[in-house]
DSSP file (Angstrom, degrees, kcal/mol; ACC not computed):
  #  RESIDUE AA STRUCTURE BP1 BP2  ACC     N-H-->O    O-->H-N    N-H-->O    O-->H-N    TCO  KAPPA ALPHA  PHI   PSI    X-CA   Y-CA   Z-CA
    1    1 A M     >        0   0    0      0, 0.0     4,-2.2     0, 0.0     5,-0.2   0.000 360.0 360.0 360.0 -40.3    0.0    0.0    0.0
    2    2 A G  H  >  +     0   0    0      1,-0.2     4,-2.3     2,-0.2     5,-0.1   0.878 360.0  50.6 -61.3 -39.4    2.9    2.4    0.9
    3    3 A A  H  > S+     0   0    0      2,-0.2     4,-2.3     1,-0.2    -1,-0.2   0.886 109.5  51.0 -66.6 -38.4    4.4    2.0   -2.6
    4    4 A A  H  > S+     0   0    0      2,-0.2     4,-2.2     1,-0.2    -2,-0.2   0.915 111.6  46.8 -65.2 -42.9    1.1    2.7   -4.3
    5    5 A V  H  X S+     0   0    0     -4,-2.2     4,-2.6     2,-0.2    -2,-0.2   0.910 111.9  51.3 -63.9 -42.4    0.6    5.9   -2.2
    6    6 A S  H  X S+     0   0    0     -4,-2.3     4,-2.5     1,-0.2    -2,-0.2   0.902 109.8  49.6 -62.1 -41.4    4.2    7.0   -3.0
    7    7 A K  H  X S+     0   0    0     -4,-2.3     4,-2.7     2,-0.2    -1,-0.2   0.903 111.3  49.1 -65.3 -41.2    3.6    6.4   -6.7
    8    8 A I  H  X S+     0   0    0     -4,-2.2     4,-2.7     2,-0.2    -2,-0.2   0.922 112.5  47.7 -63.3 -44.5    0.4    8.5   -6.6
    9    9 A Q  H  X S+     0   0    0     -4,-2.6     4,-2.6     2,-0.2    -2,-0.2   0.904 113.0  48.9 -63.2 -41.3    2.1   11.3   -4.7
   10   10 A S  H  X S+     0   0    0     -4,-2.5     4,-2.4     2,-0.2    -2,-0.2   0.923 113.4  45.9 -65.1 -44.8    5.1   11.2   -7.2
   11   11 A T  H  X S+     0   0    0     -4,-2.7     4,-2.3     2,-0.2    -2,-0.2   0.908 113.8  49.5 -64.0 -42.4    2.8   11.3  -10.2
   12   12 A S  H  X S+     0   0    0     -4,-2.7     4,-2.5    -5,-0.2    -2,-0.2   0.908 111.4  48.9 -63.1 -43.2    0.7   14.1   -8.7
   13   13 A S  H  X S+     0   0    0     -4,-2.6     4,-2.5     2,-0.2    -2,-0.2   0.902 110.8  50.5 -64.4 -41.4    3.9   16.1   -7.9
   14   14 A T  H  X S+     0   0    0     -4,-2.4     4,-2.5     2,-0.2    -2,-0.2   0.918 111.7  47.8 -62.9 -43.8    5.2   15.7  -11.4
   15   15 A Y  H  X S+     0   0    0     -4,-2.3     4,-2.5     2,-0.2    -2,-0.2   0.922 112.7  48.5 -62.6 -45.0    1.9   16.8  -12.9
   16   16 A L  H  X S+     0   0    0     -4,-2.5     4,-2.1     2,-0.2    -2,-0.2   0.893 112.0  49.3 -64.1 -39.8    1.7   19.8  -10.6
   17   17 A L  H  X S+     0   0    0     -4,-2.5     4,-2.1     2,-0.2    -2,-0.2   0.933 111.5  48.5 -64.8 -45.8    5.3   20.8  -11.4
   18   18 A A  H  X S+     0   0    0     -4,-2.5     4,-1.0     1,-0.2    -2,-0.2   0.902 112.8  48.5 -61.4 -41.0    4.7   20.5  -15.1
   19   19 A A  H  < S+     0   0    0     -4,-2.5    -1,-0.2     1,-0.2    -2,-0.2   0.870 110.3  52.4 -66.6 -36.2    1.5   22.6  -14.8
   20   20 A A  H  < S+     0   0    0     -4,-2.1     4,-0.3     1,-0.2    -2,-0.2   0.866 115.1  39.2 -69.5 -36.3    3.4   25.2  -12.8
   21   21 A I  H  X S+     0   0    0     -4,-2.1     4,-2.5     1,-0.2    -1,-0.2   0.521  89.6  92.9 -93.7  -4.4    6.2   25.7  -15.3
   22   22 A A  H  X S+     0   0    0     -4,-1.0     4,-2.2     1,-0.2    -1,-0.2   0.896  85.4  50.6 -56.5 -43.6    4.0   25.4  -18.4
   23   23 A P  H  > S+     0   0    0      0, 0.0     4,-2.1     0, 0.0    -1,-0.2   0.890 110.6  50.1 -63.2 -36.1    3.5   29.2  -18.6
   24   24 A H  H  > S+     0   0    0     -4,-0.3     4,-2.5     2,-0.2    -2,-0.2   0.920 109.9  50.4 -64.2 -43.7    7.3   29.7  -18.3
   25   25 A N  H  X S+     0   0    0     -4,-2.5     4,-2.4     1,-0.2    -1,-0.2   0.887 108.7  51.9 -62.6 -38.9    7.9   27.2  -21.1
   26   26 A A  H  X S+     0   0    0     -4,-2.2     4,-1.8     2,-0.2    -1,-0.2   0.916 111.0  47.3 -64.7 -42.3    5.4   29.0  -23.3
   27   27 A L  H  X S+     0   0    0     -4,-2.1     4,-2.1     2,-0.2    -2,-0.2   0.895 111.3  51.6 -64.8 -39.5    7.1   32.4  -22.8
   28   28 A T  H  X S+     0   0    0     -4,-2.5     4,-2.6     1,-0.2    -2,-0.2   0.906 107.2  52.5 -63.7 -41.3   10.5   30.7  -23.4
   29   29 A E  H  X S+     0   0    0     -4,-2.4     4,-1.7     2,-0.2    -1,-0.2   0.872 107.3  52.9 -63.8 -36.2    9.2   29.3  -26.7
   30   30 A Q  H  X S+     0   0    0     -4,-1.8     4,-1.0     2,-0.2    -1,-0.2   0.931 110.4  47.9 -61.7 -44.9    8.0   32.8  -27.8
   31   31 A L  H >< S+     0   0    0     -4,-2.1     3,-0.7     1,-0.2    -2,-0.2   0.929 111.4  49.8 -60.7 -46.1   11.5   34.1  -27.1
   32   32 A L  H 3< S+     0   0    0     -4,-2.6    -1,-0.2     1,-0.2    -2,-0.2   0.806 110.1  51.1 -65.7 -29.2   13.2   31.3  -29.0
   33   33 A A  H 3< S+     0   0    0     -4,-1.7    -1,-0.2    -5,-0.2    -2,-0.2   0.676  95.1  91.6 -80.4 -17.7   10.9   31.8  -32.0
   34   34 A A    <<  -     0   0    0     -4,-1.0     3,-0.1    -3,-0.7    -3,-0.0  -0.483  58.6-159.5 -81.5 147.2   11.6   35.6  -32.1
   35   35 A D  S    S+     0   0    0      1,-0.3    45,-2.3    -2,-0.2     2,-0.4   0.792  83.9  30.8 -86.3 -35.2   14.4   37.1  -34.2
   36   36 A I  E     -a   80   0A   0     43,-0.2     2,-0.5     2,-0.0    -1,-0.3  -0.983  66.6-155.1-130.9 135.2   14.5   40.3  -32.1
   37   37 A L  E     -a   81   0A   0     43,-2.6    45,-3.0    -2,-0.4     2,-0.5  -0.940  12.8-171.4-106.7 125.8   13.8   40.9  -28.5
   38   38 A I  E     -a   82   0A   0     -2,-0.5     2,-0.5    43,-0.2    45,-0.2  -0.975   3.5-176.0-120.9 121.0   12.7   44.4  -27.5
   39   39 A L  E     +a   83   0A   0     43,-2.8    45,-3.6    -2,-0.5     2,-0.4  -0.971   4.9 178.1-114.9 125.2   12.4   45.3  -23.9
   40   40 A A  E     +a   84   0A   0     -2,-0.5    45,-0.2    43,-0.2    43,-0.0  -0.990  22.1 119.7-132.4 124.7   11.1   48.8  -23.0
   41   41 A H  E     -a   85   0A   0     43,-2.1    45,-1.2    -2,-0.4     2,-0.2  -0.974  55.5 -86.6-168.1 170.3   10.6   50.0  -19.5
   42   42 A P  E     -a   86   0A   0      0, 0.0     2,-0.6     0, 0.0    45,-0.2  -0.504  44.6-101.5 -84.9 160.5   11.6   52.7  -16.9
   43   43 A L        -     0   0    0     43,-3.3     2,-0.6    -2,-0.2    45,-0.3  -0.752  46.2-161.9 -73.1 122.3   14.6   52.5  -14.6
   44   44 A H  B >   -C   47   0B   0      3,-2.9     3,-1.2    -2,-0.6    43,-0.0  -0.938  64.2 -23.2-120.7 113.9   12.8   51.5  -11.4
   45   45 A N  T 3  S-     0   0    0     -2,-0.6    -1,-0.2     1,-0.3     3,-0.1   0.909 125.4 -54.8  50.7  45.3   14.6   52.0   -8.1
   46   46 A F  T 3  S+     0   0    0      1,-0.2    55,-0.7    -3,-0.1    -1,-0.3   0.658 128.0  55.4  67.6  19.9   17.9   51.9  -10.0
   47   47 A S  B <  S-C   44   0B   0     -3,-1.2    -3,-2.9    54,-0.1    -1,-0.2  -0.802  98.1 -45.1-154.8-166.5   17.1   48.5  -11.6
   48   48 A L        -     0   0    0     -2,-0.2    -5,-0.1    -5,-0.2     2,-0.1  -0.477  62.0-104.8 -70.5 143.8   14.7   46.5  -13.7
   49   49 A P    >>  -     0   0    0      0, 0.0     4,-2.2     0, 0.0     3,-0.6  -0.441  36.6-110.3 -62.8 148.1   11.0   46.8  -12.9
   50   50 A G  H 3> S+     0   0    0      1,-0.2     4,-2.7     2,-0.2     5,-0.2   0.876 115.5  52.1 -50.8 -48.0    9.8   43.6  -11.0
   51   51 A P  H 3> S+     0   0    0      0, 0.0     4,-2.2     0, 0.0    -1,-0.2   0.859 109.6  50.1 -62.2 -33.4    7.7   42.3  -13.9
   52   52 A V  H <> S+     0   0    0     -3,-0.6     4,-2.6     2,-0.2    -2,-0.2   0.925 112.1  47.3 -68.9 -43.6   10.6   42.6  -16.3
   53   53 A K  H  X S+     0   0    0     -4,-2.2     4,-2.6     2,-0.2    -1,-0.2   0.905 111.6  51.3 -62.1 -41.7   12.9   40.7  -13.9
   54   54 A L  H  X S+     0   0    0     -4,-2.7     4,-1.8    -5,-0.2    -1,-0.2   0.913 110.5  48.7 -61.5 -43.4   10.3   38.1  -13.4
   55   55 A W  H  X S+     0   0    0     -4,-2.2     4,-2.3     2,-0.2     5,-0.3   0.935 111.6  49.0 -63.0 -46.5    9.9   37.6  -17.2
   56   56 A L  H  X S+     0   0    0     -4,-2.6     4,-2.3     1,-0.2    -2,-0.2   0.920 110.8  50.5 -59.8 -43.6   13.7   37.3  -17.7
   57   57 A D  H  < S+     0   0    0     -4,-2.6    -1,-0.2     1,-0.2    -2,-0.2   0.847 112.0  49.2 -62.0 -33.3   13.9   34.8  -14.8
   58   58 A A  H  < S+     0   0    0     -4,-1.8    -2,-0.2    -5,-0.2    -1,-0.2   0.887 118.4  35.5 -73.8 -39.5   11.1   32.8  -16.5
   59   59 A V  H  < S+     0   0    0     -4,-2.3     2,-2.2     1,-0.2    -2,-0.2   0.728  95.2  80.9 -93.1 -22.3   12.5   32.7  -20.0
   60   60 A L     <  +     0   0    0     -4,-2.3     2,-0.3    -5,-0.3    -1,-0.2  -0.473  69.0 165.6 -85.8  71.9   16.3   32.4  -19.4
   61   61 A Q    >>> -     0   0    0     -2,-2.2     4,-2.9   -37,-0.1     3,-2.1  -0.658  43.6-106.4 -95.3 141.8   16.1   28.7  -18.8
   62   62 A K  B 345S+d   66   0C   0     -2,-0.3     5,-0.2     1,-0.3    -1,-0.1  -0.409 110.0  24.3 -59.8 135.7   19.0   26.3  -18.7
   63   63 A G  T 345S+     0   0    0      3,-3.8    -1,-0.3    -2,-0.1     4,-0.2   0.257 127.0  51.4  89.0 -12.0   19.0   24.2  -21.9
   64   64 A K  T <45S+     0   0    0     -3,-2.1    -2,-0.2     2,-0.4     3,-0.1   0.704 125.0  14.0-118.3 -51.4   17.0   26.9  -23.8
   65   65 A A  T  <5S-     0   0    0     -4,-2.9    10,-2.7     1,-0.3    11,-0.5   0.670 137.1  -1.5-102.0 -23.0   18.8   30.2  -23.4
   66   66 A F  E   < -dE  62  74C   0     -5,-1.1    -3,-3.8     8,-0.3    -2,-0.4  -0.965  64.0-178.0-157.2 164.7   22.1   28.8  -22.0
   67   67 A D  E     - E   0  73C   0      6,-2.3     6,-2.8    -2,-0.3     2,-0.5  -0.950  28.2-116.9-156.9 175.3   23.7   25.5  -21.1
   68   68 A Y  E     + E   0  72C   0     -2,-0.3     4,-0.3     4,-0.3     3,-0.2  -0.988  24.7 175.9-123.6 118.8   26.8   23.9  -19.7
   69   69 A R  S    S-     0   0    0      2,-3.0     2,-0.2    -2,-0.5     3,-0.1  -0.352  92.7 -60.8-140.2  57.7   28.6   21.5  -22.1
   70   70 A P  S    S+     0   0    0      0, 0.0     2,-0.2     0, 0.0     3,-0.1  -0.945 140.3  44.2 -76.9 -16.4   30.8   21.2  -19.9
   71   71 A E  S    S-     0   0    0     -2,-0.2    -2,-3.0    -3,-0.2     2,-0.1  -0.527 104.3 -83.1 -88.8 163.4   31.5   25.0  -20.0
   72   72 A Q  E     +E   68   0C   0     -4,-0.3     2,-0.4    -2,-0.2    -4,-0.3  -0.373  50.0 179.0 -64.7 136.6   28.8   27.6  -20.2
   73   73 A V  E     -E   67   0C   0     -6,-2.8    -6,-2.3    -2,-0.1     2,-0.2  -0.995  23.9-131.0-140.3 134.7   27.5   28.4  -23.6
   74   74 A G  E     -E   66   0C   0     -2,-0.4    -8,-0.3    -8,-0.2     3,-0.2  -0.603  10.2-162.1 -82.3 146.8   24.8   30.8  -24.7
   75   75 A L  S    S+     0   0    0    -10,-2.7    -9,-0.2    -2,-0.2    39,-0.2   0.218  72.2  82.2-114.2  12.9   22.0   29.5  -26.9
   76   76 A L    >   +     0   0    0     37,-2.5     3,-1.7   -11,-0.5    40,-0.9   0.064  57.3 147.4-106.4  25.4   20.6   32.8  -28.3
   77   77 A Q  T 3   +     0   0    0      1,-0.2    38,-0.2    38,-0.2     3,-0.1  -0.275  63.9  28.4 -57.8 144.6   23.2   33.2  -31.0
   78   78 A G  T 3  S+     0   0    0      1,-0.3    -1,-0.2    36,-0.2     2,-0.2   0.264  96.5 112.5  87.4 -12.7   21.9   35.0  -34.1
   79   79 A K    <   -     0   0    0     -3,-1.7    38,-1.7    35,-0.2    37,-0.7  -0.546  56.9-141.7 -88.8 159.1   19.2   36.9  -32.2
   80   80 A K  E     -ab  36 117A   0    -45,-2.3   -43,-2.6    36,-0.2     2,-0.4  -0.890  13.5-164.7-115.7 151.4   19.1   40.6  -31.7
   81   81 A A  E     -ab  37 118A   0     36,-1.9    38,-2.1    -2,-0.3     2,-0.4  -1.000   7.6-169.4-139.0 140.4   18.1   42.4  -28.6
   82   82 A L  E     -ab  38 119A   0    -45,-3.0   -43,-2.8    -2,-0.4     2,-0.6  -0.983   4.2-167.3-129.9 118.9   17.1   46.0  -27.9
   83   83 A A  E     -ab  39 120A   0     36,-2.6    38,-3.2    -2,-0.4     2,-0.5  -0.937   8.6-175.9-108.2 118.0   16.7   47.3  -24.4
   84   84 A L  E     +ab  40 121A   0    -45,-3.6   -43,-2.1    -2,-0.6     2,-0.3  -0.939   9.4 167.5-113.0 131.7   15.1   50.7  -24.1
   85   85 A Y  E     -ab  41 122A   0     36,-2.4    38,-2.7    -2,-0.5     2,-0.3  -0.996  21.0-151.8-146.1 154.1   14.7   52.5  -20.8
   86   86 A S  E     -ab  42 123A   0    -45,-1.2   -43,-3.3    -2,-0.3     2,-0.3  -0.821  10.9-164.3-118.8 160.2   13.8   55.8  -19.4
   87   87 A S  E     - b   0 124A   0     36,-1.7    38,-3.1    -2,-0.3   -43,-0.1  -0.999  25.6-144.9-146.0 143.8   14.9   57.5  -16.2
   88   88 A A  S    S+     0   0    0     -2,-0.3     2,-0.3   -45,-0.3    39,-0.2   0.573  87.7  61.5 -81.6  -9.4   13.7   60.4  -14.2
   89   89 A G  S    S-     0   0    0     37,-0.1     2,-0.7    38,-0.1    36,-0.4  -0.728  82.0-122.2-115.0 165.4   17.3   61.1  -13.2
   90   90 A L        +     0   0    0     -2,-0.3     6,-0.2    34,-0.1    36,-0.0  -0.930  40.8 155.1-107.6 112.3   20.4   62.1  -15.0
   91   91 A Y    >   +     0   0    0     -2,-0.7     3,-0.7     6,-0.1     2,-0.3   0.473  35.8 103.9-118.1  -5.9   23.1   59.5  -14.3
   92   92 A E  T 3  S-     0   0    0      1,-0.2     3,-0.1     4,-0.1     4,-0.1  -0.630  90.8   0.0 -84.3 134.9   25.4   59.6  -17.3
   93   93 A G  T 3  S+     0   0    0     -2,-0.3     2,-0.3     1,-0.2    -1,-0.2   0.744 112.3  85.5  68.5  26.1   28.8   61.4  -17.0
   94   94 A N  S X  S-     0   0    0     -3,-0.7     3,-1.7     0, 0.0    -1,-0.2  -0.846  96.2 -81.9-144.4-176.6   28.5   62.4  -13.3
   95   95 A Q  T 3  S+     0   0    0      1,-0.3     3,-0.3    -2,-0.3    -4,-0.1   0.577 122.1  59.9 -68.3  -8.1   29.1   61.2   -9.8
   96   96 A Y  T >   +     0   0    0     -6,-0.2     3,-2.1     1,-0.2     4,-0.4   0.293  67.6 108.6-101.6   9.6   25.7   59.3   -9.9
   97   97 A A  G X   +     0   0    0     -3,-1.7     3,-1.6     1,-0.3    -1,-0.2   0.813  68.3  67.6 -57.1 -32.1   26.5   57.1  -12.9
   98   98 A Y  G 3  S+     0   0    0     -3,-0.3    -1,-0.3     1,-0.3    -2,-0.1   0.705  88.4  67.9 -62.7 -18.6   26.8   54.0  -10.6
   99   99 A R  G <  S+     0   0    0     -3,-2.1     2,-1.3     1,-0.2    -1,-0.3   0.706  80.9  79.6 -76.2 -18.7   23.0   54.3   -9.9
  100  100 A D    <   +     0   0    0     -3,-1.6     4,-0.3    -4,-0.4    -1,-0.2  -0.715  54.4 162.3 -90.4  90.5   22.1   53.4  -13.5
  101  101 A T     >  +     0   0    0     -2,-1.3     4,-2.2   -55,-0.7    -1,-0.2   0.544  47.9  89.5 -88.1  -8.2   22.6   49.6  -13.2
  102  102 A L  H  > S+     0   0    0      1,-0.2     4,-3.0     2,-0.2     5,-0.3   0.904  82.0  53.1 -64.3 -44.2   20.6   48.6  -16.3
  103  103 A P  H  > S+     0   0    0      0, 0.0     4,-2.6     0, 0.0    -1,-0.2   0.935 113.2  45.1 -56.6 -43.6   23.5   48.7  -18.9
  104  104 A A  H  > S+     0   0    0     -4,-0.3     4,-2.2     2,-0.2    -2,-0.2   0.906 113.9  50.0 -64.9 -40.5   25.6   46.4  -16.7
  105  105 A T  H  X S+     0   0    0     -4,-2.2     4,-2.3     2,-0.2    -1,-0.2   0.949 114.5  42.8 -63.0 -49.3   22.6   44.1  -16.1
  106  106 A Y  H  X S+     0   0    0     -4,-3.0     4,-3.0     1,-0.2     5,-0.3   0.876 111.2  55.0 -68.1 -36.6   21.7   43.8  -19.8
  107  107 A N  H  X S+     0   0    0     -4,-2.6     4,-2.1    -5,-0.3     5,-0.3   0.927 110.6  47.2 -59.1 -43.1   25.4   43.4  -20.8
  108  108 A A  H  X S+     0   0    0     -4,-2.2     4,-2.2    -5,-0.2    -2,-0.2   0.932 116.0  43.5 -63.3 -46.7   25.6   40.5  -18.4
  109  109 A I  H  X S+     0   0    0     -4,-2.3     4,-2.1     2,-0.2    -2,-0.2   0.947 117.0  44.2 -65.9 -49.8   22.4   38.9  -19.6
  110  110 A F  H  <>S+     0   0    0     -4,-3.0     5,-2.5     1,-0.2     4,-0.3   0.859 117.4  44.7 -69.0 -34.8   22.9   39.4  -23.4
  111  111 A S  H ><5S+     0   0    0     -4,-2.1     3,-0.6    -5,-0.3    -1,-0.2   0.889 111.9  52.8 -74.9 -37.4   26.6   38.2  -23.2
  112  112 A Y  H 3<5S+     0   0    0     -4,-2.2    -2,-0.2    -5,-0.3    -1,-0.2   0.889 115.9  39.5 -63.3 -40.0   25.8   35.2  -21.0
  113  113 A T  T 3<5S-     0   0    0     -4,-2.1   -37,-2.5    -5,-0.2    -1,-0.2   0.448 111.3-125.5 -89.8  -0.2   23.1   34.0  -23.4
  114  114 A E  T < 5 -     0   0    0     -3,-0.6   -35,-0.2    -4,-0.3   -36,-0.2   0.864  32.4-169.9  57.9  42.7   25.3   35.0  -26.4
  115  115 A V      < -     0   0    0     -5,-2.5   -38,-0.2    -6,-0.2    -1,-0.2  -0.439  23.9-130.0 -57.1 134.0   22.7   37.2  -28.1
  116  116 A G  S    S+     0   0    0    -40,-0.9     2,-0.4   -37,-0.7   -36,-0.2   0.901  80.9   0.1 -60.7 -46.5   24.2   37.9  -31.5
  117  117 A E  E    S+b   80   0A   0    -38,-1.7   -36,-1.9     2,-0.0     2,-0.3  -0.992  72.0 172.0-146.6 134.6   23.8   41.7  -31.5
  118  118 A Y  E     -b   81   0A   0     -2,-0.4     2,-0.3   -38,-0.2   -36,-0.2  -0.991  14.3-163.1-147.1 155.4   22.3   43.9  -28.9
  119  119 A E  E     -b   82   0A   0    -38,-2.1   -36,-2.6    -2,-0.3     2,-0.5  -0.983   6.8-156.5-135.5 146.0   21.9   47.6  -28.0
  120  120 A I  E     -b   83   0A   0     -2,-0.3     2,-0.5   -38,-0.2   -36,-0.2  -0.985  15.1-175.2-124.8 118.4   21.0   49.3  -24.8
  121  121 A V  E     -b   84   0A   0    -38,-3.2   -36,-2.4    -2,-0.5     2,-0.4  -0.960   2.4-170.7-122.8 119.1   19.4   52.8  -25.2
  122  122 A G  E     -b   85   0A   0     -2,-0.5     2,-0.6   -38,-0.2   -36,-0.2  -0.881  10.3-162.5-108.1 139.9   18.6   55.0  -22.2
  123  123 A A  E     -b   86   0A   0    -38,-2.7   -36,-1.7    -2,-0.4     2,-0.3  -0.893  17.1-162.4-119.2  97.9   16.6   58.2  -22.3
  124  124 A N  E     -b   87   0A   0     -2,-0.6     2,-0.4   -38,-0.2   -36,-0.2  -0.623  18.7-123.2 -85.6 137.4   17.3   60.1  -19.1
  125  125 A R        -     0   0    0    -38,-3.1     3,-0.2   -36,-0.4     9,-0.1  -0.640  26.5-178.1 -78.7 129.5   15.0   62.9  -18.1
  126  126 A T    >   +     0   0    0     -2,-0.4     3,-1.7     1,-0.1     4,-0.4  -0.148  32.0 135.3-123.0  37.4   16.9   66.1  -17.7
  127  127 A V  G >  S+     0   0    0      1,-0.3     3,-1.8     2,-0.2    -1,-0.1   0.865  70.3  61.7 -55.5 -38.1   14.2   68.4  -16.5
  128  128 A A  G 3  S+     0   0    0      1,-0.3    -1,-0.3    -3,-0.2     3,-0.1   0.769 104.0  50.3 -61.5 -23.6   16.4   69.8  -13.8
  129  129 A L  G <  S-     0   0    0     -3,-1.7    -1,-0.3     1,-0.3     4,-0.3   0.472 123.1 -98.1 -93.3  -2.6   18.7   71.0  -16.6
  130  130 A G    <>  -     0   0    0     -3,-1.8     4,-1.9    -4,-0.4    -1,-0.3  -0.239  36.8 -70.8 108.5 164.0   15.9   72.7  -18.5
  131  131 A A  H  > S+     0   0    0      1,-0.2     4,-2.6     2,-0.2     5,-0.2   0.842 126.1  56.6 -62.5 -36.8   13.6   72.0  -21.4
  132  132 A A  H  > S+     0   0    0      1,-0.2     4,-2.1     2,-0.2    -1,-0.2   0.912 108.2  47.1 -64.1 -42.0   16.4   72.3  -24.0
  133  133 A A  H  > S+     0   0    0     -4,-0.3     4,-2.2     2,-0.2    -1,-0.2   0.887 112.4  50.1 -66.4 -39.2   18.5   69.6  -22.3
  134  134 A E  H  X S+     0   0    0     -4,-1.9     4,-1.9    -8,-0.3    -2,-0.2   0.931 111.1  48.3 -64.8 -44.9   15.5   67.3  -22.0
  135  135 A A  H  X S+     0   0    0     -4,-2.6     4,-2.2     1,-0.2    -2,-0.2   0.887 111.3  51.3 -62.0 -39.2   14.7   67.8  -25.7
  136  136 A Q  H  X S+     0   0    0     -4,-2.1     4,-2.6     2,-0.2    -1,-0.2   0.897 106.7  53.2 -66.0 -40.2   18.3   67.0  -26.6
  137  137 A A  H  X S+     0   0    0     -4,-2.2     4,-2.0     1,-0.2    -1,-0.2   0.896 110.9  47.1 -61.4 -40.2   18.3   63.8  -24.6
  138  138 A L  H  X S+     0   0    0     -4,-1.9     4,-2.5     2,-0.2    -1,-0.2   0.888 111.1  51.1 -69.4 -38.3   15.2   62.6  -26.4
  139  139 A R  H  X S+     0   0    0     -4,-2.2     4,-2.6     2,-0.2    -2,-0.2   0.896 109.1  52.1 -63.9 -39.5   16.8   63.6  -29.8
  140  140 A N  H  X S+     0   0    0     -4,-2.6     4,-2.1     2,-0.2    -2,-0.2   0.926 111.2  45.9 -62.7 -44.6   19.9   61.6  -28.9
  141  141 A A  H  X S+     0   0    0     -4,-2.0     4,-2.3     1,-0.2    -2,-0.2   0.914 113.1  50.3 -64.6 -42.3   17.9   58.5  -28.0
  142  142 A E  H  X S+     0   0    0     -4,-2.5     4,-2.4     1,-0.2    -2,-0.2   0.898 109.0  51.9 -62.7 -40.3   15.9   58.9  -31.2
  143  143 A A  H  X S+     0   0    0     -4,-2.6     4,-2.3     2,-0.2    -1,-0.2   0.908 109.6  49.3 -63.3 -42.0   19.0   59.2  -33.3
  144  144 A R  H  X S+     0   0    0     -4,-2.1     4,-2.5     2,-0.2    -1,-0.2   0.913 111.4  49.1 -62.7 -42.0   20.5   56.1  -31.8
  145  145 A L  H  X S+     0   0    0     -4,-2.3     4,-2.8     2,-0.2    -2,-0.2   0.885 109.9  51.7 -66.1 -37.7   17.3   54.2  -32.5
  146  146 A T  H  X S+     0   0    0     -4,-2.4     4,-2.4     2,-0.2    -1,-0.2   0.925 110.7  48.3 -62.9 -44.5   17.2   55.4  -36.1
  147  147 A T  H  X S+     0   0    0     -4,-2.3     4,-2.4     2,-0.2    -2,-0.2   0.919 113.0  47.7 -61.7 -44.7   20.8   54.2  -36.5
  148  148 A I  H  X S+     0   0    0     -4,-2.5     4,-2.9     2,-0.2     5,-0.3   0.931 111.1  51.4 -62.7 -45.9   20.0   50.8  -35.0
  149  149 A G  H  X>S+     0   0    0     -4,-2.8     4,-2.4     1,-0.2     5,-1.1   0.903 111.0  47.7 -58.9 -42.8   16.9   50.5  -37.2
  150  150 A R  I  <>S+     0   0    0     -4,-2.4     5,-3.2     3,-0.2     6,-0.4   0.926 114.6  46.1 -63.9 -43.9   18.9   51.3  -40.3
  151  151 A R  I  <5S+     0   0    0     -4,-2.4    -2,-0.2     1,-0.2    -1,-0.2   0.900 119.6  39.1 -67.4 -40.2   21.6   48.8  -39.4
  152  152 A W  I  <5S+     0   0    0     -4,-2.9    -1,-0.2    -5,-0.2    -2,-0.2   0.788 136.5   4.6 -82.2 -27.6   19.2   46.0  -38.5
  153  153 A Y  I  X5S+     0   0    0     -4,-2.4     4,-1.3    -5,-0.3     3,-0.5   0.746 123.5  44.5-121.6 -65.9   16.6   46.5  -41.2
  154  154 A V  I >><S+     0   0    0     -5,-1.1     4,-1.2     1,-0.3     3,-0.8   0.913 114.5  47.1 -59.8 -50.5   17.1   49.0  -43.9
  155  155 A D  H 34<S+     0   0    0     -5,-3.2    -1,-0.3     1,-0.2    -4,-0.1   0.785 113.2  50.3 -64.7 -26.5   20.7   48.3  -44.8
  156  156 A R  H 34 S+     0   0    0     -3,-0.5    -1,-0.2    -6,-0.4    -2,-0.2   0.670 104.7  57.3 -85.7 -16.7   20.0   44.6  -44.9
  157  157 A V  H <<        0   0    0     -4,-1.3    -2,-0.2    -3,-0.8    -1,-0.2   0.792 360.0 360.0 -82.0 -28.7   17.0   44.8  -47.2
  158  158 A K     <        0   0    0     -4,-1.2    -1,-0.2     0, 0.0    -2,-0.1   0.493 360.0 360.0 -60.8 360.0   19.0   46.6  -49.9
């Protein structure tokens, strides 16, 4: 009787585990089917917003996005990734640059998974420096996105 109960519990646990990770697997399959990953969000408390971190944790699965064979290897070669983020503060080129952790985070993720080509574009709000500085920051981000778009799409279609 004990063996039968143990088998039922084991089967039940396996089913529950499979059901629990099924949404993660579906998100991972979407990522694997995509040519380009675009993440757009604000800098939140000097880091990724919780839902973005949760999504990354769900899709960056061993055996799908990276593996060990016996050394670590990324499995997202050939994909492109674009991380766009905004910030209410100005952290570039000043004593507060360490507070902008997103470039380091995305560099680690994209290099670890061996994404083929990636860009990280931040648009920092510079209201404290005036409307002209804020407009310039947005123009700079737009110019970078235009360059990326041309390189990834327009130039390759010709």
